[in-house]
C-alpha positions in Angstrom: 6.0 6.2 -17.5 9.1 5.8 -15.6 9.5 6.7 -12.0 11.8 9.4 -11.1 14.0 7.8 -8.2 16.7 9.6 -6.2 19.9 7.9 -4.6 21.4 10.1 -2.1 24.1 9.6 1.0 23.9 11.6 3.8 25.3 12.3 7.1 23.8 12.3 10.2 23.0 16.3 10.2 21.9 15.9 6.5 24.9 16.9 4.5 25.5 15.2 1.2 28.1 17.3 0.1 31.4 15.5 -1.3 30.8 11.9 0.2 33.4 10.1 -2.4 36.4 11.9 -1.4 38.4 15.5 -0.5 38.8 16.5 -4.4 34.3 15.8 -5.2 33.1 18.9 -4.2 35.1 21.4 -2.2 32.8 24.3 -3.3 32.2 26.4 -0.3 35.5 25.5 1.4 34.2 22.2 2.3 36.9 20.1 3.4 35.9 16.9 4.7 34.8 15.5 1.6 35.0 11.6 1.5 32.9 10.8 4.5 31.1 8.0 2.8 33.9 5.9 1.9 35.1 3.8 5.0 31.4 2.4 5.5 31.1 0.7 1.9 30.7 -3.3 2.1 29.1 -5.6 0.6 25.4 -4.8 2.3 26.3 -1.7 0.2 27.2 -3.1 -2.7 24.6 -5.1 -3.2 21.6 -2.4 -2.5 23.3 -0.2 -5.2 23.6 -2.8 -7.9 19.9 -3.9 -7.1 19.3 -0.1 -8.1 21.2 -0.2 -11.2 19.5 -2.8 -12.1 16.6 -0.9 -12.4 17.9 1.8 -14.3 16.6 3.2 -18.0 17.6 6.3 -18.1 19.9 9.0 -15.7 19.5 12.3 -14.7 22.0 14.1 -13.5 23.2 17.8 -12.4 26.1 19.4 -13.8 28.5 18.7 -10.8 27.3 15.0 -10.7 27.9 14.8 -14.6 31.0 16.2 -14.5 32.4 13.7 -11.8 30.8 10.7 -13.5 31.9 11.4 -16.7 35.7 11.9 -15.8 35.2 8.1 -14.3 32.6 5.9 -16.0 33.4 5.7 -19.4 37.5 4.4 -18.5 35.4 1.3 -16.9 34.8 -1.0 -19.8 34.1 -4.2 -18.0 30.7 -5.3 -19.3 29.9 -7.2 -15.9 30.3 -4.3 -13.9 26.5 -3.8 -13.4 26.8 0.3 -12.9 29.4 1.0 -15.3 27.4 -1.1 -18.1 24.6 0.7 -17.2 26.0 4.4 -16.8 27.8 3.9 -20.5 24.7 2.2 -22.1 21.7 4.1 -21.1 20.3 7.8 -21.8 21.7 10.4 -19.6 20.1 13.5 -19.5 22.3 16.6 -17.6 20.7 19.4 -16.1 22.6 22.4 -17.0 21.7 26.0 -18.2 25.9 26.6 -18.9 27.1 23.6 -20.5 27.5 23.7 -24.3 28.4 20.2 -25.1 28.7 16.5 -23.5 31.1 14.2 -25.0 29.8 11.0 -22.8 27.6 8.8 -25.5 24.0 8.9 -25.0 24.0 12.6 -23.0 21.2 14.7 -23.4 21.4 18.4 -21.8 18.5 19.8 -20.7 17.4 22.7 -18.4 15.9 25.7 -19.9 12.6 24.3 -18.9 13.5 21.9 -16.2 10.1 20.9 -14.3 8.6 20.3 -18.1 11.5 18.8 -19.3 11.7 16.2 -16.8 8.2 15.3 -16.8 8.3 14.5 -20.4 11.4 12.3 -19.7 9.1 10.4 -17.0 6.7 10.1 -20.0 8.9 8.6 -22.6 11.0 6.5 -20.1 11.2 2.7 -19.8 12.2 1.8 -16.5 13.2 4.2 -13.7 14.6 7.1 -14.1 17.4 7.7 -11.7 19.2 10.3 -9.9 22.2 10.0 -8.2 23.7 12.6 -5.8 22.8 15.9 -7.6 21.3 17.3 -4.4 20.7 21.0 -6.0 19.0 19.2 -8.9 17.2 17.2 -6.6 15.8 20.1 -4.3 14.8 21.8 -7.6 12.9 19.1 -8.7 11.0 18.5 -5.2 9.8 21.8 -5.2 7.6 20.3 -8.2 6.5 16.7 -6.3 8.7 15.3 -9.7 10.7 12.8 -7.5 8.6 9.7 -6.6 11.3 7.8 -4.9 13.8 8.6 -2.3 16.6 6.0 -1.2 18.4 7.6 1.5 21.9 6.3 2.7 22.2 7.9 5.8 25.6 7.2 7.5 26.7 7.5 11.1 28.9 10.2 10.8 28.3 14.2 12.0 30.3 17.1 10.0 28.5 20.4 11.0 28.9 21.6 8.1 28.6 21.3 4.2 25.6 21.8 1.8 22.4 19.5 3.3 19.7 17.6 1.4 17.2 19.1 2.9 17.6 23.1 2.4 15.9 25.5 4.5 12.7 26.9 2.7 11.9 23.5 0.8 8.1 22.8 0.2 6.4 20.8 3.2 6.3 17.1 1.7 5.1 13.9 3.2 6.5 10.9 2.4 5.7 7.3 3.0 8.2 5.3 4.5 8.4 1.3 2.5 11.5 -0.2 3.3 14.7 0.4 5.4 17.8 -1.8 6.3 21.3 -1.6 7.8 24.7 -2.6 6.5 27.3 -4.1 8.3 29.1 -1.0 8.9 26.0 0.6 10.3 24.8 2.7 7.1 20.8 3.0 7.4 19.3 2.5 4.3 15.5 4.0 3.8 13.2 4.1 1.0 10.6 6.4 0.8 7.8 7.3 -1.5 6.2 10.6 -2.3 3.2 11.1 -0.7 1.4 14.3 -0.6 1.5 17.0 1.5 2.0 16.9 5.4 -1.2 16.7 7.6 -0.8 18.7 10.9 -2.6 18.0 14.5 -2.1 18.9 18.1 -0.9 16.9 21.5 -2.9 19.4 23.2 -6.1 18.1 25.4 
């Protein structure tokens, strides 16, 4: 049985929208895309390669799938640890509107998302990985289906844009298992799902 992990890029104020470029996701009038790009370095690259080395399959939201499918199939270097895995391993795209998927190895799911993802976890070797796909992640977090969170926090504040933890999220406790900082100041935190929060008081 696979663990389901997510790797997400966040600003300091929690924005996850369009980290990779201005045209990546301008929905809602968002015009600050590409905010993660200036912070890429060798530390960042090594971490991402390590993540992809553990992959057994990928689970993507519709918007992220469209972005990936438009780029990664063109990357054919067999020594590229990201492209080689994305192009060869099973991919599942969660969508109720996508009718067909041309990227080899892709299966469309979404009619009964929580049940389908739980079943995929049961039958996947290695890690089942989500990259980006913030809306999908919010749906799965509501069912406690994400086991591991890799949250890469970039030293920038945007003040607008879609956020990773939305209002109304199910209260969830996480256990911090790792942290590192890249040379450009990106702080990479890893958390494991730890059930529900517990509460107390500082009052005497």
